[in-house]
C-alpha positions as CSV (number, residue, x, y, z in Angstrom):
1,M,-43.1,115.3,104.0
2,T,-39.9,114.8,102.6
3,E,-36.7,114.4,104.5
4,N,-35.5,118.1,103.4
5,K,-39.1,119.6,104.3
6,A,-38.6,118.1,107.7
7,E,-35.5,119.6,108.0
8,E,-36.9,123.0,106.9
9,T,-39.5,122.8,109.4
10,A,-37.8,121.6,112.4
11,L,-35.4,124.5,111.5
12,G,-38.5,127.1,111.4
13,S,-39.3,129.2,108.0
14,T,-36.0,129.2,106.7
15,K,-35.1,127.5,103.8
16,I,-32.1,125.3,104.1
17,D,-30.7,123.7,101.0
18,F,-29.5,120.2,102.2
19,S,-28.7,118.5,98.9
20,M,-25.2,118.8,99.0
21,M,-25.2,116.5,102.1
22,E,-28.0,114.3,101.4
23,D,-25.5,111.3,100.6
24,A,-22.9,112.2,103.2
25,V,-22.5,109.1,105.7
26,G,-21.1,111.0,108.5
27,Y,-24.5,113.6,108.6
28,R,-26.9,110.5,107.9
29,L,-25.3,108.5,111.0
30,R,-25.8,111.7,113.3
31,R,-29.4,112.2,112.4
32,A,-30.3,108.6,112.8
33,Q,-28.3,108.8,116.0
34,L,-30.4,111.7,117.1
35,A,-33.8,110.2,116.3
36,V,-32.9,106.8,118.0
37,F,-31.5,108.8,121.2
38,Q,-34.7,110.6,121.0
39,H,-37.0,107.8,120.9
40,F,-35.0,106.4,123.8
41,N,-35.5,109.5,126.1
42,E,-38.9,109.8,125.3
43,T,-39.7,105.8,125.9
44,F,-37.6,106.2,129.2
45,A,-38.6,109.4,130.3
46,A,-40.6,108.1,132.6
47,K,-37.8,105.9,134.3
48,G,-35.5,109.1,134.7
49,L,-32.9,107.0,132.8
50,R,-30.4,108.0,130.1
51,P,-28.9,105.5,127.5
52,T,-25.5,105.8,129.2
53,D,-27.0,104.7,132.4
54,F,-28.9,101.6,130.6
55,A,-25.7,100.7,128.9
56,V,-23.6,100.4,131.8
57,L,-26.2,98.6,133.8
58,L,-26.7,96.0,130.9
59,L,-22.9,95.7,130.3
60,L,-22.8,95.2,134.2
61,T,-24.9,91.9,134.3
62,R,-22.3,90.2,132.1
63,N,-19.3,91.8,133.4
64,Q,-19.8,91.9,137.2
65,G,-16.1,93.5,138.7
66,S,-14.9,94.9,135.8
67,K,-12.6,97.6,136.0
68,Q,-14.3,101.3,136.1
69,S,-11.7,102.2,133.4
70,E,-12.5,98.9,131.4
71,V,-16.2,99.9,131.0
72,A,-15.5,103.5,130.4
73,E,-13.3,102.4,127.6
74,A,-16.1,99.4,126.4
75,L,-18.7,102.0,126.4
76,G,-16.7,105.1,124.5
77,I,-17.0,107.7,127.5
78,Q,-14.1,109.3,128.7
79,R,-13.2,108.3,132.5
80,A,-14.0,111.7,133.7
81,N,-17.4,111.7,132.5
82,F,-18.2,107.8,133.6
83,V,-17.5,108.9,137.0
84,A,-19.9,110.8,137.2
85,I,-22.3,108.4,135.8
86,V,-21.2,106.0,138.1
87,D,-21.7,108.2,140.7
88,G,-25.5,108.5,139.9
89,L,-25.8,104.9,139.4
90,E,-24.5,104.3,142.7
91,H,-26.6,106.6,144.4
92,K,-29.4,105.4,143.4
93,G,-28.4,101.9,144.4
94,F,-28.0,100.2,141.4
95,V,-24.1,100.1,141.0
96,E,-21.4,99.2,144.0
97,R,-17.8,99.8,143.5
98,R,-15.6,97.9,145.3
99,K,-11.8,98.2,145.7
100,S,-10.3,95.2,143.5
101,D,-8.5,92.2,145.4
102,L,-5.6,92.5,143.2
103,D,-4.8,96.5,143.1
104,R,-6.6,98.6,146.2
105,R,-6.3,101.3,143.9
106,V,-8.4,99.9,141.2
107,Q,-12.4,100.5,141.2
108,S,-14.2,97.5,140.2
109,L,-18.2,97.5,139.5
110,Y,-20.9,95.4,140.3
111,I,-24.7,95.8,140.0
112,T,-26.7,95.2,142.7
113,D,-29.7,93.1,143.2
114,A,-31.8,96.7,143.0
115,G,-30.1,97.5,139.7
116,L,-30.9,94.1,138.5
117,A,-34.6,94.4,139.4
118,Y,-34.5,98.1,138.1
119,L,-32.9,96.7,134.5
120,N,-35.8,93.9,134.5
121,E,-38.4,96.6,134.7
122,L,-36.7,97.6,132.0
123,M,-36.1,95.0,129.7
124,P,-39.3,94.9,128.2
125,I,-39.4,98.7,127.4
126,W,-36.3,98.4,126.0
127,Q,-37.5,95.3,123.7
128,E,-40.3,97.6,122.5
129,H,-37.8,100.5,121.7
130,E,-35.9,98.0,120.0
131,G,-39.0,96.8,118.1
132,R,-40.0,99.9,116.9
133,L,-36.0,100.6,115.3
134,L,-36.5,97.0,113.8
135,A,-39.7,97.8,112.4
136,Q,-38.2,101.1,110.6
137,L,-35.5,99.0,109.4
138,G,-37.8,96.3,107.7
139,G,-37.0,93.5,109.9
140,P,-34.0,91.2,111.4
141,E,-32.1,91.2,108.3
142,A,-31.8,94.8,107.9
143,R,-30.8,95.6,111.3
144,D,-28.2,92.5,110.8
145,Q,-27.1,94.2,107.7
146,L,-26.9,97.9,109.4
147,I,-25.1,96.4,112.4
148,G,-22.5,95.1,110.0
149,L,-21.9,98.0,108.1
150,L,-21.9,100.1,111.5
151,K,-19.2,97.5,112.9
152,K,-16.8,98.4,109.7
153,L,-16.9,101.7,110.5
154,Y,-15.5,101.7,114.2
155,D,-13.6,98.1,114.3
C-alpha cells in the first residue's frame, strides 16, 4: 500500500490528494513523530507510561537535584504543564521534590529508589522500541544521520 493510499484509508473513503505535501519537511516530521509516539504508547500501554514521564525519569538519572524549571526547559515542556507531570510522578513515588538549599523558593527534582527500579523495568522495553525504529531506519548509521539532521533543525 502506498503512503498516499495509507493516508486515504486512515481518513476513510475520502480521496485526499497529498501530492503537494509529499516533500514538505514539517509534514513528514509530524507524521514520523506521530508514528513513533503511537508505537511508544502501544509498547508502554501496559505500564501506564507516557513519553514525557519516561523522559523525565530518564533525565533525572543523570541530573539529580536539577531545578524543576531546568528540566522542563530541557524537555521543551511549558512550566505549567510540567507541574502536572511531576505531580503524577511524585504521586506514584517515582520522583521527589525538595526545596533547594540555596533558594527555598526553588524546587529541585530527584528520582527515588522506586523510580529507579521502575525505570530499570522499562529499559528493556524502551530498547526494544528503539531497536524497532533503528530497524526501520536501516541501522545505526541511518539513525546517526537522522539525529544529526534533526539537531540542525533545533540547535
